[in-house]
C-alpha positions in Angstrom: -54.0 -78.5 27.9 -53.6 -80.1 31.2 -56.0 -82.8 30.6 -53.9 -83.9 27.3 -50.7 -83.9 29.2 -52.4 -86.8 32.0 -53.9 -88.8 29.2 -49.9 -88.2 27.6 -48.2 -88.9 31.0 -50.9 -92.7 31.2 -49.6 -93.2 27.9 -46.2 -92.8 28.6 -46.2 -95.1 31.7 -48.5 -97.7 30.9 -47.0 -98.8 27.2 -44.9 -101.1 26.5 -42.7 -100.8 23.9 -42.0 -96.8 24.6 -44.4 -94.9 22.8 -43.8 -92.4 19.7 -45.6 -89.4 21.0 -46.1 -86.1 20.1 -48.5 -83.0 21.4 -49.9 -80.9 18.8 -51.4 -77.4 19.3 -51.0 -73.5 18.3 -48.9 -71.1 19.5 -50.5 -69.6 21.9 -48.6 -68.7 25.3 -49.8 -71.0 27.7 -50.1 -73.7 25.6 -46.5 -73.3 23.9 -44.8 -73.5 27.3 -46.6 -76.6 28.8 -45.4 -78.4 26.1 -42.4 -77.1 25.6 -41.8 -78.6 29.6 -43.5 -81.7 28.7 -40.4 -82.5 27.1 -42.2 -83.7 24.4 -42.1 -83.7 20.7 -44.6 -80.4 19.9 -46.0 -79.2 16.7 -47.6 -75.8 16.2 -50.8 -75.2 14.1 -51.7 -71.5 12.9 -55.7 -72.1 13.5 -57.3 -69.7 15.6 -60.9 -69.7 17.1 -64.0 -69.1 14.4 -66.4 -66.7 16.0 -70.1 -67.7 16.3 -70.7 -64.4 13.6 -69.5 -64.0 10.5 -67.7 -60.9 10.2 -64.0 -59.6 9.3 -62.8 -61.1 12.3 -64.4 -64.8 10.7 -63.8 -64.2 7.4 -59.2 -64.0 8.9 -59.8 -66.5 11.0 -61.1 -69.0 8.5 -57.8 -67.9 6.8 -56.0 -68.9 9.6 -57.8 -72.4 9.5 -57.6 -73.3 6.2 -53.6 -73.3 6.7 -54.0 -75.5 9.6 -55.7 -78.0 7.6 -53.0 -78.1 5.4 -50.4 -77.9 8.0 -52.7 -81.3 9.9 -52.8 -83.3 6.4 -48.7 -82.6 6.2 -48.6 -83.5 9.4 -50.5 -87.1 9.8 -49.1 -87.9 5.7 -45.2 -87.4 7.7 -45.4 -89.0 11.2 -47.8 -91.6 10.1 -49.6 -92.3 13.8 -51.7 -95.7 15.1 -54.2 -93.2 16.7 -55.0 -89.5 17.5 -56.5 -88.2 20.4 -58.6 -85.1 20.5 -59.6 -82.9 24.0 -61.6 -80.4 22.4 -60.9 -76.7 21.2 -60.0 -75.4 17.8 -57.0 -77.1 17.2 -57.9 -80.5 17.4 -60.4 -80.4 14.5 -57.8 -80.2 11.6 -55.6 -83.0 12.9 -58.6 -85.1 14.1 -60.0 -84.7 10.2 -57.0 -85.0 8.3 -56.4 -88.6 10.6 -59.6 -89.7 10.3 -59.4 -89.0 6.0 -56.2 -91.3 6.2 -57.7 -94.3 7.8 -56.3 -92.8 11.3 -58.4 -94.3 14.7 -59.3 -91.2 16.2 -60.4 -90.7 19.7 -62.6 -87.8 21.4 -62.7 -86.8 25.1 -65.0 -84.3 25.6 -64.3 -82.6 29.4 -67.2 -80.2 29.6 -71.2 -81.4 29.9 -72.3 -79.2 27.6 -70.1 -80.4 24.3 -68.2 -78.0 22.6 -68.9 -77.1 19.3 -65.4 -78.8 17.9 -66.1 -82.1 19.2 -69.9 -81.9 18.2 -68.2 -82.0 14.7 -65.7 -84.7 15.3 -68.2 -86.8 17.0 -69.5 -89.0 13.8 -66.6 -89.9 12.6 -64.6 -90.8 15.6 -63.7 -94.5 16.4 -63.9 -94.1 19.7 -65.5 -91.4 22.5 -65.1 -90.8 26.3 -66.7 -87.7 28.0 -65.8 -86.3 32.2 -70.2 -85.7 32.1 -72.3 -87.8 31.0 -74.9 -85.6 30.0 -72.5 -84.6 27.1 -73.0 -88.2 25.6 -76.4 -87.8 24.5 -75.2 -84.1 22.6 -71.9 -86.0 20.8 -74.7 -88.2 19.2 -72.3 -91.1 21.0 -74.3 -93.4 23.6 -71.6 -96.1 22.9 -69.6 -93.0 24.5 -68.3 -94.3 28.1 -68.4 -91.9 31.1 -64.8 -92.2 32.1 -64.6 -88.5 34.1 -61.5 -86.1 33.5 -58.0 -86.5 33.3 -56.7 -84.7 36.6 -52.9 -82.8 36.6 -50.0 -84.5 38.7 -50.7 -84.6 42.3 -54.3 -85.6 43.1 -53.8 -88.9 43.8 -51.5 -88.2 47.1 -51.8 -84.3 47.8 -49.2 -82.6 50.5 -51.2 -80.1 51.7 -48.4 -79.0 54.6 -45.9 -78.5 51.6 -48.8 -75.2 50.0 -49.4 -74.1 53.5 -45.3 -73.4 53.8 -44.7 -72.5 50.2 -47.2 -69.7 50.3 -46.8 -68.4 54.0 -50.2 -69.7 55.2 -51.0 -69.6 58.7 -51.8 -73.3 59.8 -54.5 -72.3 62.4 -56.5 -70.1 60.0 -59.1 -71.7 58.1 -57.7 -71.3 54.0 -60.6 -69.5 51.4 -58.9 -70.6 47.8 -59.8 -68.1 45.3 -59.0 -68.2 41.6 -60.6 -67.8 37.7 -58.8 -70.0 35.7 -55.4 -69.2 34.0 -56.2 -65.3 33.2 -57.9 -65.1 36.3 -61.5 -63.0 36.4 -62.0 -59.6 37.5 -65.7 -59.3 38.7 -64.3 -62.2 41.1 -61.2 -60.4 41.7 -62.8 -57.1 42.5 -65.6 -58.7 44.8 -63.3 -60.9 47.1 -60.2 -58.2 47.9 -63.7 -56.2 50.1 -64.8 -59.4 50.8 -61.7 -60.5 52.7 -62.0 -57.8 55.0 -65.1 -59.6 56.8 -63.8 -62.8 56.5 -60.3 -62.7 58.3 -62.0 -60.4 60.7 -65.4 -62.0 61.0 -65.0 -65.9 60.7 -60.8 -65.9 61.3 -60.4 -66.7 58.1 -57.4 -66.3 55.4 -58.0 -65.7 51.6 -55.5 -66.9 48.7 -56.6 -65.0 46.1 -55.0 -66.0 42.2 -55.6 -63.3 40.4 -54.3 -63.6 37.3 -51.4 -62.3 35.6 -53.1 -59.1 33.9 -55.2 -57.9 37.5 -52.1 -58.7 40.4 -51.4 -54.8 40.3 -55.0 -53.9 40.2 -55.6 -56.6 43.0 -53.1 -54.7 45.1 -54.3 -51.6 44.6 -57.5 -52.5 45.6 -56.5 -54.3 49.5 -54.5 -51.1 50.4 -57.5 -49.7 51.1 -58.1 -52.7 53.7 -56.6 -53.1 57.8 -53.4 -53.1 58.1 -54.3 -57.0 59.8 -56.4 -58.1 57.0 -53.7 -57.5 54.2 -51.5 -59.5 56.0 -54.3 -62.8 55.7 -54.8 -62.2 52.2 -52.4 -63.4 49.7 -52.8 -62.4 46.4 -50.6 -64.4 43.9 -50.9 -63.7 39.6 -50.5 -67.5 38.9 -49.7 -70.5 40.4 -47.9 -73.3 37.9 -47.2 -75.6 40.2 -48.4 -77.2 43.2 -52.4 -77.0 42.6 -53.7 -79.8 44.0 -51.7 -79.5 47.7 -52.8 -75.9 47.8 -56.2 -77.5 47.6 -56.0 -80.3 50.0 -54.6 -76.9 52.2 -58.3 -75.2 51.7 -61.6 -75.5 53.1 -63.3 -73.8 51.1 -63.1 -72.6 47.2 -64.4 -69.8 45.6 -64.4 -70.3 41.6 -65.3 -70.3 37.8 -66.6 -73.9 37.0 -64.9 -74.9 33.8 -64.5 -78.7 33.5 -61.5 -79.1 34.3 -61.9 -76.9 37.9 -65.1 -78.9 38.5 -63.1 -82.2 38.2 -60.3 -80.9 40.3 -62.6 -79.6 43.5 -63.9 -83.1 43.2 -60.6 -85.0 43.3 -59.9 -82.5 46.1 -62.9 -83.3 49.0 -62.9 -79.3 48.3 -66.6 -77.6 49.4 -67.3 -74.1 46.6 -68.8 -71.7 45.7 -69.2 -71.9 41.8 -69.5 -68.4 39.8 -69.8 -69.8 36.2 -68.7 -67.5 33.7 -71.6 -65.3 32.1 -70.3 -65.8 28.8 -69.1 -69.1 28.0 -70.7 -71.0 24.9 -73.8 -72.1 25.5 -73.2 -71.4 28.9 -71.4 -74.8 29.1 -69.5 -73.7 32.7 -73.3 -73.7 34.6 -73.8 -77.0 32.9 -70.7 -77.9 34.9 -71.7 -76.5 37.8 -74.9 -78.5 38.1 -72.9 -81.8 38.8 -71.6 -80.7 42.3 -74.4 -78.4 43.0 -76.6 -81.8 41.9 -74.2 -83.7 43.9 -74.7 -81.5 46.8 -70.9 -80.3 46.9 -71.2 -76.8 45.8 -72.7 -73.7 46.1 -73.8 -72.0 42.2 -74.4 -68.4 42.8 -74.8 -65.9 39.0 -71.7 -63.5 38.4 -74.6 -60.8 38.8 -75.0 -61.6 42.2 -71.9 -62.6 43.7 -70.3 -59.2 43.0 -73.1 -57.9 44.9 -71.4 -55.7 48.0 -71.8 -58.1 51.5 -73.2 -61.2 49.2 -69.6 -63.5 48.8 -68.6 -63.1 52.4 -72.0 -63.1 53.8 -72.1 -66.6 52.0 -68.8 -68.6 52.3 -69.3 -66.7 56.0 -72.1 -69.2 56.9 -70.7 -72.0 55.6 -67.8 -71.7 57.5 -69.4 -71.4 60.2 -71.0 -75.1 59.5 -68.0 -77.5 59.6 -70.5 -80.3 59.2 -72.1 -78.8 56.1 -68.8 -78.1 54.9 -67.5 -81.4 55.5 -70.7 -82.8 54.4 -70.1 -80.9 51.0 -66.0 -82.4 50.7 -67.7 -86.4 50.9 -70.1 -85.1 48.2 -67.9 -84.0 45.8 -65.8 -87.1 46.3 -68.2 -89.0 45.2 -67.9 -87.1 42.1 -64.3 -88.0 41.6 -63.0 -90.1 39.0 -59.2 -90.3 40.0 -58.3 -92.8 36.8 -59.8 -90.8 33.9 -56.5 -90.7 32.4 -55.6 -94.5 32.9 -59.2 -95.6 31.4 -58.2 -93.0 28.2 -55.1 -94.1 27.9 -56.3 -97.6 27.9 -59.2 -96.6 25.2 -56.4 -94.8 22.7 -53.4 -98.0 23.3 -56.4 -100.5 22.3 -57.0 -98.6 19.5 -53.3 -98.0 18.2 -52.7 -101.5 18.5 -55.1 -102.7 16.2 -54.1 -99.8 13.7 -50.7 -101.6 14.1 -52.0 -105.0 13.7 -53.5 -104.1 10.7 -50.6 -102.8 9.0 
């Protein structure tokens, strides 16, 4: 949702006269909270993701999807939009199909290097297409699409690392290793990094900030009780960071994380070297495709989860990188060469042109 909201912010900032902008999504907790915080009118569909294999869950979710299709047609008929934008995900399919069936211009943005199922379904009928990473264009069958990069959360243009150090109680001198696994956290990474932190703190003078995810904070605190008191002082366990992530990434010297599309794009914008551990069960292994973008640029080390969780592995790899400051700096610069800080503005301009033509034809 962060990229969709970033495009929305660019649309509001660049449109003259002001736009009537609406958000459409599902009732999931994080999505609904972000929509409510945006202050924009929001509409919620009953859509649920369709499993790859047919079965009882497939039948149940197909019923919800049918209801979402009816909702989407009613929404498009009532709002009469001049353009509809989709950023992937199952909720976008009924809305964009409803819009296309009524002659409303549509734009889709694919964030991953390997295009997702929803956007592959929508690409042929979309009025225009943009992607975060070039390989996705071929998968979408849209060589006319634009490689814009992925929209970023507000704050990556001018981060304030000092505010992050103060807010999270970080040592101003010790190098910071930032560990996270998305909004829900990553249990495998958490369980590997808590014990790995001891050697990194003791032997390399580092500090570790581990964003555990809301479901894993208590478990990680329990694991941390086995560490020495000095190590616990420099291991910061936080369940979730709602705001200030650009500042936190700017304060870090190294990240250990998954490789979702937004994460990879934000690492590049933050000039942050990374050890990437792709989620092994991601659809079509798309996280590995994302990670390969930074790996090929020399900005990240990519390791399988099975290898990453072996005792001693992460502290060994992270420790060796911390010792080579010139290599870390080179990785950070390589990451930044992959960054597209103007992605949201570029997508907004494409959408505004679609909407302007649509309005002129009324």
